C-alpha positions, 0 to 999 in steps of 0.5 A: 260254694266249696273249695273241692279237694286240694292236693299237691301236684307233682311239681309241688313235691319236686320243688319241696324235695329239691329245696330240702336237698339244696338247704341240706347241701348248703348246711353241710358245705357251710358247716365243714370243719378245718382239719384237726379242729375240735368244736367247743361251746364257743363254736356253738354259741358264739360261732367261733366269734367269726360272724360279721355284724350283718349276719348277727343283725339278720339273725336277730330280725329273723328270730323276731319274725314268727309264723304268728306274725306272718299270718297275723300281718297277712290278715291285717293287710287283708282287713286294713289294706296296705297301711299295715305295711307302713307299720312294719317299715317303721318298726324296721327303721325304729329297730335300726335307730335304737340299735345304733343309738344304744350300742356303746361307742366301744362296741367295735373294740370288744372283739379285740379285747377278748370280751364276750357275753359268756364265761370261759 
């Protein structure tokens, strides 16, 4: 039994192009600069120290997920069943507990005291 010839339909191409244009437009809108502001390394590496905690956390989670994990978890889900989802839910919960428990109590004051992980 063969799969036959597969290809992209017109609607598929339209969706991909519209999505790419939307993402590009959103990136241009988000990255607009204030008049007279010249970017430096703090802007690039530390986002001008203006990112909220949830954006940093989402970035860490997103960086932890790769194509290999998505494909691998899909394969495990097919082979094992829904039980593999409990592993992922526990991993997320464990990451939250470890993050909350390992952050020192003085972490909120770092922003106020001018501390950063880079040297000026």
